[in-house]
C-alpha positions as CSV (number, residue, x, y, z in Angstrom):
1,M,82.6,77.1,103.6
2,T,84.0,79.5,105.3
3,T,81.9,82.9,106.0
4,A,84.1,85.9,104.7
5,Q,86.0,87.5,107.0
6,A,84.7,91.0,108.5
7,P,86.6,94.0,106.8
8,R,89.4,95.7,109.5
9,S,88.8,99.4,109.6
10,S,92.0,101.6,111.1
11,H,89.0,103.4,112.5
12,R,87.5,100.8,114.7
13,T,85.2,101.5,117.6
14,D,86.1,99.5,121.0
15,A,83.2,97.2,120.1
16,R,84.7,96.3,116.8
17,R,88.2,96.0,118.2
18,E,87.0,93.5,120.8
19,R,85.1,91.8,118.7
20,D,88.2,91.2,116.5
21,A,90.7,90.1,119.7
22,L,88.3,87.7,121.1
23,C,88.2,85.8,118.0
24,D,91.5,86.1,117.4
25,S,92.2,85.2,120.9
26,A,89.6,82.2,120.7
27,S,91.2,80.7,117.6
28,R,94.4,80.8,119.3
29,V,93.2,78.8,122.3
30,G,91.0,76.6,120.6
31,P,87.5,75.5,121.1
32,D,88.0,73.3,124.3
33,A,89.7,76.2,126.3
34,P,88.3,77.0,129.6
35,T,86.8,80.3,129.9
36,L,85.6,82.2,133.2
37,C,81.8,81.7,132.4
38,A,81.2,78.5,134.5
39,G,80.5,75.6,132.7
40,W,81.5,77.2,129.2
41,D,84.3,76.2,127.1
42,V,85.3,78.7,124.3
43,R,83.3,76.9,121.7
44,D,80.3,77.3,124.2
45,L,81.3,81.1,124.8
46,L,81.4,81.2,120.5
47,V,77.8,80.3,120.4
48,H,76.3,82.3,123.3
49,L,77.8,84.9,121.1
50,A,76.4,84.0,117.6
51,V,72.9,84.2,119.1
52,R,73.3,87.2,120.9
53,D,74.2,89.0,118.1
54,N,71.4,87.2,115.6
55,R,68.9,85.2,117.1
56,P,66.4,87.0,119.5
57,D,64.1,83.8,119.4
58,V,66.6,81.9,120.7
59,V,67.2,84.5,123.5
60,L,63.8,84.2,124.1
61,G,63.7,80.5,124.5
62,E,65.4,80.6,127.7
63,A,62.4,82.2,129.7
64,V,59.6,81.3,127.6
65,G,59.0,77.6,127.7
66,P,57.5,76.4,124.3
67,L,60.6,77.9,122.9
68,R,63.0,76.2,124.7
69,P,63.1,73.0,122.1
70,R,63.9,75.1,119.1
71,R,66.6,77.2,121.1
72,E,68.2,73.7,122.2
73,R,68.2,72.7,118.2
74,V,70.0,76.2,117.2
75,L,72.5,75.9,120.1
76,A,73.1,72.0,119.1
77,E,73.2,73.4,115.5
78,L,75.7,76.3,115.7
79,G,77.8,74.3,118.4
80,A,78.4,71.7,115.3
81,Q,79.8,73.8,113.3
82,P,83.5,73.6,112.2
83,F,85.1,75.6,114.9
84,E,86.7,78.3,112.7
85,E,83.3,78.9,110.8
86,L,82.0,79.7,114.3
87,V,84.9,82.4,114.8
88,E,84.0,84.0,111.7
89,R,80.0,84.0,112.3
90,V,81.0,86.1,115.7
91,R,83.4,88.3,113.6
92,N,81.1,88.9,111.2
93,G,78.8,90.5,113.5
94,P,74.9,91.1,113.7
95,H,72.8,91.7,110.6
96,G,70.1,94.4,110.6
97,P,70.0,97.7,113.6
98,L,72.9,96.3,115.5
99,K,75.2,96.5,112.8
100,L,75.1,100.2,112.8
101,Q,78.0,101.7,114.6
102,A,76.4,103.5,117.1
103,L,74.3,100.3,118.5
104,D,77.4,98.2,118.3
105,S,79.1,100.3,120.6
106,L,75.9,100.5,123.2
107,A,75.2,96.8,122.7
108,N,78.9,95.4,123.2
109,T,81.5,98.0,124.2
110,S,81.4,95.9,127.5
111,E,80.1,92.5,126.8
112,F,82.7,91.8,124.5
113,F,85.5,93.3,126.6
114,V,84.6,91.1,129.6
115,H,83.7,87.7,127.5
116,H,87.2,88.6,126.0
117,E,88.6,88.4,129.4
118,D,86.7,85.1,130.3
119,I,88.9,83.5,127.9
120,L,92.3,84.9,128.2
121,R,92.4,85.1,132.2
122,A,91.1,81.3,132.2
123,Q,94.3,80.5,130.6
124,D,97.6,79.7,132.7
125,D,99.6,82.4,131.3
126,W,97.1,85.2,131.4
127,A,98.3,89.1,132.2
128,P,96.2,92.0,132.1
129,R,96.4,93.9,129.0
130,E,97.5,97.6,128.2
131,L,94.7,99.3,126.9
132,P,94.4,102.4,124.7
133,R,93.5,105.4,127.0
134,G,89.9,105.7,125.1
135,Q,89.1,102.1,125.7
136,T,89.9,102.8,129.3
137,A,87.5,105.8,129.9
138,T,84.9,104.1,128.0
139,L,84.9,101.5,130.7
140,W,85.5,104.0,133.4
141,R,82.2,105.2,132.6
142,T,80.5,102.1,132.2
143,V,81.4,101.2,135.8
144,R,80.4,104.4,137.3
145,V,76.8,103.4,135.9
146,M,76.6,99.8,136.1
147,G,78.0,99.9,139.9
148,R,75.2,101.2,140.8
149,V,73.3,98.2,139.8
150,A,76.2,95.3,140.4
151,Y,76.1,96.5,144.3
152,R,72.9,97.5,144.8
153,R,73.1,94.7,147.3
154,A,76.2,95.2,149.0
155,G,75.1,96.4,152.7
156,V,77.5,98.9,153.0
157,G,78.4,102.1,150.8
158,V,81.0,101.6,147.9
159,V,83.1,103.6,146.7
160,L,84.6,103.2,143.4
161,V,88.6,104.4,143.0
162,T,91.1,104.2,140.3
163,P,94.7,104.8,141.2
164,G,95.9,108.3,141.1
165,G,93.0,109.2,139.2
166,P,89.1,110.0,139.6
167,R,86.7,108.0,142.0
168,A,83.1,107.7,142.0
169,V,80.5,106.7,144.9
170,V,78.1,104.2,143.1
171,R,76.3,103.0,146.7
172,S,75.6,105.4,149.4
173,G,76.0,104.2,153.1
174,D,77.1,105.0,156.5
175,E,79.8,102.6,156.3
176,A,81.6,102.0,152.7
177,V,83.8,100.1,151.4
178,S,86.3,101.3,148.4
179,L,87.3,99.3,145.3
180,T,90.4,100.2,144.0
181,G,92.0,99.0,140.6
182,E,92.3,100.1,137.0
183,P,88.7,100.8,135.2
184,A,89.2,97.1,133.4
185,E,89.6,95.7,136.5
186,L,86.6,97.4,137.9
187,V,84.5,96.5,134.9
188,L,85.6,93.2,135.5
189,H,84.4,93.3,139.3
190,A,81.3,94.3,139.0
191,F,80.1,91.8,136.1
192,G,81.1,89.1,138.5
193,R,84.8,88.2,137.5
194,R,86.5,89.1,141.2
195,S,88.1,85.9,141.2
196,R,90.3,87.3,138.4
197,A,89.9,91.0,138.6
198,K,92.5,92.9,140.3
199,V,90.7,95.4,142.8
200,E,91.7,95.8,146.4
201,I,88.9,96.3,148.7
202,D,89.5,98.6,152.2
203,G,87.3,99.8,154.7
204,T,86.4,99.2,158.3
205,P,86.8,95.2,159.0
206,A,83.2,94.7,159.5
207,A,82.0,96.9,156.4
208,V,84.6,94.8,154.1
209,Q,83.3,91.7,155.8
210,R,79.8,92.8,155.1
211,F,80.9,93.2,151.3
212,R,82.3,89.9,151.2
213,K,79.4,88.3,152.5
214,A,77.6,89.9,149.5
215,F,80.1,89.5,147.2
216,P,82.3,86.4,147.9
217,G,85.2,85.4,145.4
């Protein structure tokens, strides 16, 4: 039996919109299509998201040895579901507190944007999407904060630059590189999707070399 599909509101948050779009893309490309997550096809990625939504016990099993057999069993059960049932499980989202809009936005806005791009950019026909202005602004705020963690081992200063727009220093240093791209591309770069992120790296040759050594790809 297929799970009932979550209603689509005209006032969806970025997190809700990306969740729906990810599920639509997953259905379009199919369970065996590749993703940017090493070793994962689309089915594997959806299993990850279904666990993240509603199975904290399974998430803990990754780090807690005694819980690992249970984790592997649950992952296998989810992976064996008919694919469209798995898609709708992810579309329907979390139960409990994370279903609240504010918490969903906090926990899932970046997660579902990045994982949606993991599907889209692994396909041969991918191209950058044109995002709503509000979502672009949210992604810029995200990368300004997240970049401080993502580039802490850069060995040089790091300045995020948007074409014709704002810039932000996320790591100070005597020498610095600038990472230039749209906010969506900067988020993908910071989340490790560097091979598909349209970001230009500029600075002195020595600074760029140090940065690329810390963050190859």
